[in-house]
N, C-alpha and C positions, 0 to 999 in steps of 0.2 A: 616839459614833457610830463603828462600825468602818470602817476604810478599805475603799474599793471598788477592785477591780482591774479597771479598764476594759479592759485588754488582753485579759482572758479572759472578759468579759461576753458573754452570748448576745444576739443581735438577730435573732430568727426572722422578725419582721414588718417589712417595709420600708415606712416611712412615706413617702407620695408627696411629691415636691417640687412646689411651686406655681409658676405662671407668673412671679409676682413674684420668687420666690427665684431662678429660673433667669435672669431679667433682671439681677438684681444680680450673680449669678455671672459672667455674660457680660462685664460691665463690668470686673470684677476680673481675669478671664482676659485681656482685651485689654491691661490695664496690665501684667500679669505677663508676657504674651507679648513685649512690647517689651523688658522688662527681661531676659528670658531670651535673646532674640536678641542683645542687646548684650553679654551676658556670654559666650555660647558662640561668637559669630562670630569672636572673636579666635583661637580654637584652630585651626580649619581654615585660617586665614590665617597660621599659624605659619611654614610653609616660605617663603612670600612675604616675610614680615616679616624673617626671618633673612637672606634674601638681599638685599633692598632696603635695609634699614637696617644691614646688616653687623653683626648681633648674634649672640651665641652662644646655645646652648640654655639656659644658665643665665640669660642676660639675658631671653630669651623667657619663661622660667619666672617671672621677676620681674614682667614685664608682666602676666601672668595673675594672679599673686599680689597685685599692688598693688590690683587691683579688690576682691578679697575681703578683704584685710587692712584696707583703708580702710573697707569696709562694716562689718567687725567692730568696729573702734574707734568708728565713728559710732553703731552700734547700742548699744554699751556706754554711751556718753555719753547717748544718747537715752532710755535706761531711767530716767534721773532725772526726765524730764518727759513721757514718752509718754502716761501716763494722766491728764494734766492738761489735755488738749485734745481737741476733737472729732476723731474718727478721720478724717472726711472732709477736714478742714482740713489735718491732718498729711499725709495721702496725696497730696493735690493739690499742696501746697507742695513736697514732696520729689520728686514726679514732674516738676514744672516744672524743678527743678534738674537732674534726670536728663536731660531732653531737651537742655538747653543743654550739659551735659557730653558727651553723645554727639556733638553737633555739633562740639565741640572735638576729640574723637577723630578725626573725619573730616578735620579741617583740620591736625592735627599732622603735621609733616614731619621729625621727628627722634626718636630714641629717648627723649631727655629729655622732650620735649613730650608724646609719646604716653604715657609713664609718668605724667606729671602729669595728663593727661586721664583716663586709666584710674582714677587715684586719686579724682578728683572724681566720676566716674561711679559708682564703687563707694560713695562716701559717700551720694549721693542715691538711687541705685538700691537699696542695701541698706535704707535707712530706708523707702522705699516698700514694699518686700517685708514689712518688719515690720508696717506699717500694714495691709496686706492680710490677714496672718495674724490680727491682732487683730480686724479686722472679722468675719472668719469665726467666730472664737471667741465674739464678743459676740452675733452675730445668729443663728447657726445652732445648734440644740440638738444634743446628742451623737449622736442617732439619724440626723442628716442630715449630720454633718461629714465622714463618709467620702466621700460623693458630692461634697460641696463641695470637699474636698481633691483628689479624683480629677480634677475639672474643672480646678482650678488647676494640678495637676501635668501635665495634658494640654497645657498651654501650652508645655511643653518639646518635646513631640512635634510640636505645630503649628509651633514655631520650626524644628524639623528639616525639616518638610515644606515650609513656605513660606519662612521666614526665611533659613535657611542656604543652600539651593540658590540662591535669588534673590540673597542677599548675595554668594555666591561668584561668580555670573555677573556681578554688578555690578562686583566687584573685577577680574574677568578683562577686562571691557570698558572700564571707566573708571578703574581704579586702586584701591588698597587703602582709600582714604578714602570711596569712594562708598557702601558699605553703611551706614556710620555717618551720613552726611548724609541719606540717604533715610529711615533709621530715625528720625532726629531730626524730620524733617518729618511722618512718620506719627504720632509721639508728640504733636504739636500737636493733631491731629485727635482722638486718644484722650482727651487732657486736656480738650478742649472737651466731649466727650460726658460724661465723668465729672463735670465742673463742673455740668452741667444735670441729670444723671440719678442721680448717686450720692446716697443718703440720708444725712442727718446721723446719727451714731452717738454718743450722748452719755450713755447710761445709766450708764456707769462713772464719770461726773463727780459722781454723787450720793453716792459713797462718801466716808466720812470719811478725810482724808489726814493722815499724819504728816509729819515732816521728810523731804524726798526722799532724803537720804543714808541716814537710818535705814530708810526703806522699801526702798531698794535693797539695803541690807545684809540686811534681813529676807528679801527674795526670794532673794538669793544664798546665804544660809546655810540655807535650808530643805533638809533632806536629800533630800526627794523631788524638789525642783527640781535639786539637784546631780546626782542620778542621771540626770535627763532631759538635763542639759547634757553629761554624759559620754557618754550614749547618742548624742546628736546629733553630737558630735565624731568618734567612731569610725565612725559611719554615713557621714558625709560624707567622711572621710578615705579610707575603703575604696572610695569611688566615684571621687573626683577624682584620686587618684594615677594611676589608669588612664586616666580620661577626658581629662586635660590633654594627653597626648601621643599619643592615638590617631591624630589626623589627620596630624601630622608623621611618625609612624611608618609609617602605611599609604602616605602619599605617597612617602616616601623608599624604602620597601621595594619598591614596585611601579612607581615612576616615573610616577605618575598626575598628571594635570592637575587644576586646581580643578574643572573640569567633571565629571571622573570622580568626584571626591570628593563633589560635589554629588549625584550619583545615589545614592551609598551612603547619604548622610544622608536623602535623599528617601524611599528604600525603608524604612529603619529607622524614620523618623519616622511613616510611614503605619501600620506595624505597631504602633508604640508608642501612637499615638492610639487605635487600635481596642482595644488592650489596656487602656488607662487607664479607658475607660468601664466595662468589665466589672469591673476591680479596685476601682473606686470603689464599685460596688454591692455587691461581696463584702465590702468593709470595713464596710458597714452591716448585713450579714447574719450573718457568721461571726465567730469569735474573731479579734480583730485581731492578737494576738501570734502565733497559729498562722499567719495569712496572711503576716505579716511574715517569720517564720522560713522559710517555704516559698520566698518570693521572695528572701530574703536568701541562702539556701544556693545557689539557682540563679544569682544574680548573682556570688557568689564563684567558682563553677565557670567561668562564662562570662568573668570577668575574667582567669582563668588562661589560658583558651583564646585569648582575643583578644590577650593580650600575648605569646603564643608563636606567633602566626599567621605562617607563612612567606609568601613571594611567592605571590600567589593571584589567581584571576580576580575580577572585580568582584562577581559574584553570590555567591561564597563569603564575601567580606568583608561584603557586605550582610546575609547570613544571620547571621553571627557578630555583627555590630554590632547587628542588630535584637534578637537574643536578649539581648545584654547590656543594651541600653537598656530593653527591656520589664521585665527582672528588676530592674535597678538603680533605674529610675524607679518601678516597681511597688511596691517595698518602702517607698518614701517615703510612699505613700498611707496605709496603716495606721499607719506610724510617726508621721506628722504628726498624724493623728487622735488617737493615743495621747498625744502630747506636748501638744497644745492642751488636753486635759482635765486635765492635771496641775495647772494653776494656777487659783486662784479668780478669778472675773470681775473683782474690784476691783483685782487686781494683774496681770491678764493682759497688759496692754501692756508693763509693766516686765519681766515674765517672758519674753515673746516677744522683747523687745529684747535681753535677755541671751542667750537661746537662739539668736537670729539672729547675735549677736556671736560666739558659739561656733561656729556653723555657718560663718560667713565666715572665722573664724580657721582652721578645718580646711580650708576651700576654698583659703585662701591658702597654708597650709603644704604641702598636697598637691603642687602643681606645683613647689614648691621642692625637695621630696624627690625627685620624679621627675626634675627638671632636674639634680640632683646624681648621680643613678644612671645616666642615659643619656648617651651621648656620640655625636658625629657624626663619622664617619670622613672622610678626604679625598675619597672618592668620593661623599659625601653620605648614606651609610647611617646609620641610627640603631641603636646597640647598647645593651644593658643593659636593654631593656624587659621581658624576662621577670622580672628581679629586682623591677621595679616592681609586677608582678602579684602577686608573693609578699607584698610589703609591704601592698598593698591587701587581699589575702586575710586577712592577720593582723588588720588593723583591722576587717574585716567580721566575723570570728569574735568579737571582743570585743563588737561591737554586738549580735550575736545573744544573748549572755549578758545584757547590760545591759537589753535590751528587756523581759525577764521581771521586772525589779525595779521597773518604773514602777507608780505608783498614781494613781488619779484624785483630784481635789480633792473635799472633802466636799460641796460644793454643785455639782451637775452642771448646774443650769438655766442657760440663756443669760441674758445681761444684756439687758434690754429698753430700747431707746432711745425708746420711746413707751409711754404707759400701757396701750395695748391689748395689748402684749406679743407681737404677731405680726410675723413678717417681712413679710407682705403690707402691714400697716399702715405699717411703716417705709418700704417702697419707694413705696407709694401717696402717703404724705405728701410724699416728695421730688418726686414727679411733679406734685403739685398746684400 
């Protein structure tokens, strides 16, 4: 059977999503939303953390990196066992650990304790994210994955619209730990909804299993998988080298308060949320590689613009931030849909664990690179950010090339966790 190139396959007819499919997506979005708020809220709190905990930009970069590096290591280890358990059980277990770790972040009162808390949150949050991606790959067929991934990706925009502004206000009113404590409480509610409404996803358990080490080596040594891993690494690196220091840079450059920064994130989040809906539908209609490259080039340009932005009014920063977020987040929609289709269903959990490990590794390396390139002057200004933009642009260019080398797995059909083989049946069985 000749290899199929999903990235360039045509999808002229948009297959409608059912109500049950949207219900499942909403639960996954709620879980991913809390994960994204927990991950990104640390960045706009950077200026406050550096002042209150008396830490340097390099130490702040380590706090951001600890979350991602821990998530990467945990995802790598989880790839040995991820496909041997029901996806729902894995997701809820990891999400419970994430909620407790987020509470710990809110209670931490020193650099060392916060670093430990962020590490634990990264372990559990990263594994929950892996389980979400595996569920999407198992339940949704290729012709619907673009919209499913668009909805999941929109959680970043919702986090910017609701989570970040509210979190920054809570920090301004009650201190730096308040956003994490409130988020942990909200996670309890989301966990309860997931417990009662998430369907079991067990179809992958029917596959014949080899030794877990041998299976992991097989997944890691597959040339097509390796291309996907490299693609993920440079895609993420090109985004988070810039994103990790945007908030401290804009705050220091303009002398803004956290309330001012919240308005920038609110505006850019609204624009991104609107954009994600359209991009998700486009990813199921047009060539995904072409769509990725369009948004990838635009994100590259806006990254350069944003890292060279001088002192500016709020509305100018909001426009620049919105353009960067739409393009940077938008390219992840077709990219993730391409990546999910690379692995066969029987090893998709292991593949997504390894791919997520690579993603988190890049997310962890990015702020370390940025932290080494930027410096804070005696008057509080951030310098060296334009160089960070060039590094991000270089990584983005590599991802544009690698995207064209991806191939879909020989078996494109989704794994069915019920004999009926429909997403509706899966969801309805869970609700029964």
